[in-house]
N, C-alpha and C positions, 0 to 999 in steps of 0.2 A: 440292259438298265443304265439309266443314267446315274453317274456318280459327280459330284462336283467335291474336289478337295478343298477342305477349308483349312487354312493356314492360321491358326489363332495365336501363337505366342509370338510377341513380340509387335503386333498390330496395335493393341490399345495402348501401350505405353507410349509409342510413337506418336499416336494421335493425340494423347494427353498433352504431350508436350506441345502439339502443336495448338491445341487450345488455350493453353497457358499463355503461350505467346500471343495467342490472337486476341486475349481477351485485355481490354484496354482499362485503364486506372480511371476508376470512376468516384467523382465526388459523394453522388447520392447514396445514402444507407440503401435505399429501396435496389436500387440498380445492383449495388453488391450484394443483396441479400439473392437477388436472381441468379449472379454470377456463381454464387457459392453454392446455391441449390442445382445449378447445372453441373457444376464440377463433381458434387456429391453424385448426381445421377450417371456422369460419366463412369465414376470409379466404380458404383451398382453394375451398369450395364457391362462394363470390361469384366468385371468377376465372373458375372454370369455365363458373359460370351466365352471365356476361358475356360468354364468348366462344361461347356457344350449346352448351356441351359439357353438356346436360343430365345425360345417363348419369353422368358424372363427378361432376357438382355433386351428383346425387342420394346418392352413396355417399357423399360427405363429410358433408351433411345427416342421412343413415341414422346413421351413427358419432356425429355431435355429438347427435342425438335420444335415442341409446342412452345416453349420457353423462349428458345432461340432458333425462328424458322430460318434466319440467313447462316447458322452455321455449316460449314461444309463437313465438319467433323461428327455433328450428330445424324446430318444426312448419310454419311458414307457407313456409321456404325450401325444406323436402322436398317440400311440395306444390307449390309453383311450378316444380321442377325435375321434378316428375313429371308435371305438367300440360303442360310443355313437352315433355316425352317423348310424353305421349299425342297432342298436337297435332300433332307431327311424324307420329307412328304413323298418324294420322287422314288424313293426305295422302299416305300411301304407297300404293302400287300392290296391295298385299295386302288387298284387300276384305273378307276375313273378320277379321282384325286390325283393320283401320281400323272396321269396323261395332262390334268389341268396344270399342274406344278411344271412341267415340262415345257408346257406351251407359255408360261410365263418367263421362265428362264429364257427360252428362246426368244422371247419378244425383248427382252431387256437389251438382248445382244444383238439386234438388228439396227443398222444404221437408217435403213429405209423404211417405211411402212406405209400399207396403203391406208390415205385419211379417207373417213366416211364421214360427210357432211351430215347426214340425218341419223340422228340418234333414236331408235326406234325404242318405245316403251320405255322413256327416261325414268318415269318414277320406279319402275321395279328395278330398273338398274341401281340408280341411286339407294333404294331400300338394301339391293344385295352389297352394294360396296360397303355398308354399313354394319352388314350382318357378322355377329361372333362367328359363324360357321365359316370355316374356312375353304370349302370348296365354293360357296356362294361368293364371297369376297373375291376371291382369286378370278373367277369367271369376270366378275364384273371390272376386275382392275383391268384384267387384259381386254376388254371390247373399250373401254374408256381411253386407254392409252392407244389402241387401235385408230381411234377418233382424232387423236392428235389436237390440234388446236381447238377443234369444235368441241371438246371435252371442257375446256376451261371454263366456259359460262356455268355450267353445270357443278363443277367442282367447287367454284367461287364460294359458292353459300355457305360451305363448311368451314371457310376462313373465318366466318362470323363467331363461331362458337367458343366459348371458353368455361373454365372450371375443370374439375378434375375427371368428371365424367367425359369431356369432349375430347380429351388429350389423342387418344387412339384415332380418332375421325379427323382430327385437324393432322396428324402427323401423316395418315393415309392419303389426305387430300395433297398434302405439301409433296409428298413422296412421288406421288403420281404425276403431278404435273410436272416436277424435275425430270420424270423420264420420257414425258412428251419432246422434251428438247427444246431446242432454240425456236421450235414454231410455235411455243408457247408465248414468246417474249411480247409481239404485239398485241395481244388480249390483255397480256398482263401491265402493258404501259397504260392501256388504256384505262384500266381498273385502278389505276394512281387516283382517278377523279372520284373513286367512292367518298362517302361522306362519313364512312365508319373506319376510326383512327386504328382499330385493331386490325379490319381487313387491310389498309394502307400498310402496316407495318410488317404483316406476313407477306405481302405482296414484293413490298421492296426487300426484305430478306431473299424471296425467290429470285427475284430479278437480280439481285446481286451475284447469285449461283450460276448464272448463264454466262456472264462475262461478256455480254452482247453491248456494244457502243451505241448500237439505236435507242437504246433506253437512256443514253446520258442527258440529252435534253431536258426530257420529262422528270428524271430526278433531280437535275439542277433547278429546274422550275418549281418542284416541290420544296427544294432548300430555302427558296427566295420568297416562299409563301408567308404572307403576315400572319402572326399569331401560330405559327408552327410550334408543335409542343417540342419539347427537349427530346425524349426517345424517339420521336419521328425523325426530328433532323439528324440524330445522331445516326440512326437505321441509315438514312438516305446517304449520309456521308460514307458509311462504310461500305454501302452497295457501289458507290461511285470510284472509292478507293479499289475494290475488289474487282471491277470492271477496268480503269483504265491505271492504276497504281499511283494517282495522284488525289489529293484531298480535294474537297469542291472549292476552296479559295483559288485553286492553281489552275483551273478549268475554264477561266471566264465566266461569261453570264451565261443564263440559258437562251436568249435570244443570239449569241453568238455561235452555241452549239447547235439551235435549229437551224439557224443559216448554214452551217457548216453541213449537218445533215441533208437538207435540201438540196444543196450543191451537189453532193455524192449522189442522190438519186437522179439529178438533172442529167449528171454526165454518165447515169447507168453504170455507177462502179459497182458491179456484182460482186467483187472481192472485199468490199467494205460493207455492203449493206445487203447481201446473200443474194445467192442465184435463185431463180425461179424457174420452174418446169409445169408442163402442162398447157392448157388452152385458157385457164382462167385462175385468177389470184384473188383472195380477200383481203380487202381494206377494213379493220377495226374499228367501230367507234363505241363510245359510252354514250348511254341513254340513262340519265338520271331520273325520269320521269316513271320509268317501268316500275311495279309493284313487286315482280319477282326477279330474284339475282339473277337468275339464268337468263333474263331477258335484257338487263342493264348492259351487258355485253352484245352487242350485234355486229354483223358484218354486210358489206356489199362485196357482190362478185364483179370485177373489172378482167376485160381480158388482158391476157400476159403482156401483149404488145404494148400496152399505155400504164402499166402496173408503176413502173418506176417513176413516170412523170406524174400520175396520181399521187403517189408517195410524197414527192417533191411537193405538190400544190398542198397535200394537208400539212407537212412541217410547215412550208412557209407562210399558210395561215395561223398555226400556232405561236409561231415566232412574232407574228403582225399583232396576234392579241396581246402579247405583252409589250410591245413596241410597235405601235401603228404607222409611226412616220419613218420606219427603216426603209432606206432606199435599197438596200442590198435584198432584204427579201422581197420587197414588191418587185424589183427586177426579175428575181427568182421564181417567183408567181407567174409573172407573165411569160417568161422564157418557157415555163412548166406547159402552161398552157396552149401557147402558141404549138411546141411539140406535140402535143395531145391533139391539137386540131389536125395538125399536118399528117400524124400517123391514122387518125380514124378516116381522113380522106383517101389515104392508100389503102387501107383495109376495106373501104366500103365498097372497092372495085373488085374484092376476091369473087373468082366463081365458086370456088369452094367453102367449106365452113359457113354455113348460112346463118347460124347464129350470130357469129364473130362479124359476119359481113352487115347483117341487120343493125347490131348493136352499133357497129362502126358509123354507118349510115345516120342514124339518129344523133350520136354524139357529135357528128361533123357537123350536123344542120345547127345543133344547139350552140357549139363552139362558135361557129360563123356569127352568131348573135352577141353572144357573151363577151368574147375576148375583145372585139373593139371597143367594146363599153367599159371593161377592166381597164384597158389601156388608157382610155381617156380620163377615167378617175384619178388614175396616177399620171397624170400628164404626159403620156406616150402615145404616139401615133402608131396603129398597127396597119401594115399594109400587106396584103396579098393574103 
């Protein structure tokens, strides 16, 4: 029989102190009302939690998380309440439900998971994810977490919802994306381009919880956007401070950060930008013209050997969109393209891995044509 010890005494007061220290002094009465509501929900949730009323505690923390999606306190307490429920379920007589609870608890503790790109029957999966039936929800959540980053496009639609009736679903989506881990950051960064401010606010809050420096250039670009609303600017600033420990004005410009990130990818600095495994990696893009939310986040698969250089190209181009005359970014773009061409020629001669070899041959032929043209447009001769 699975048992999870739930130590409740002392946890909520400590987290309450953290929340008080984390709440900025706000001038707007509307923002003060939000913080006051968040504090009230924290007190209610903690009271229920300490009494062992995990379902009521989770409802309070769900509502708090919907109000402040970037709150580490809300996320941690929501998880604690949910795990308290799961631990209780796992000891009950319903063996099928108990098995589901154990499966979720085990999955939450795994650092490495098998990611499946193809989500079968997504409509039913998302319906179950919203179900008030605990068994259906737990099964759907476990499957979505197992899909890793590929579940993010499907969960994104829930971040558009608002109002009291939507709080549970919003909190479920936020906590599920958080449990997917660092793999969720690249699609979330692309989702910052959404034209829905509520989605942007919630995505920014999520990104801030991961502490992933790959998001810094996009967050700074958001801060520099014209006509940015005060709540979104504040949220982006809080996320940047959570990631870097510094306010936005101490981090330089978005262009400088895109240059730094592109350089890390050119150098294949895996310690900074993440290690990659397997034969293929996804590069995420935002498709604003798609009708459905899950189709707005798309990805292309590239061979692992060229992944870092492709990401260098992507980040150099994003920086050049902000500063088309930047010589450093132009140089990094051309360097990454040349390295991609060199690698493609190398891998096109492989005897094994037919799919990789074929892709490399096509890529090499394309880059043989395009790289000299890019170099010419930038005023640089490309030889060899």
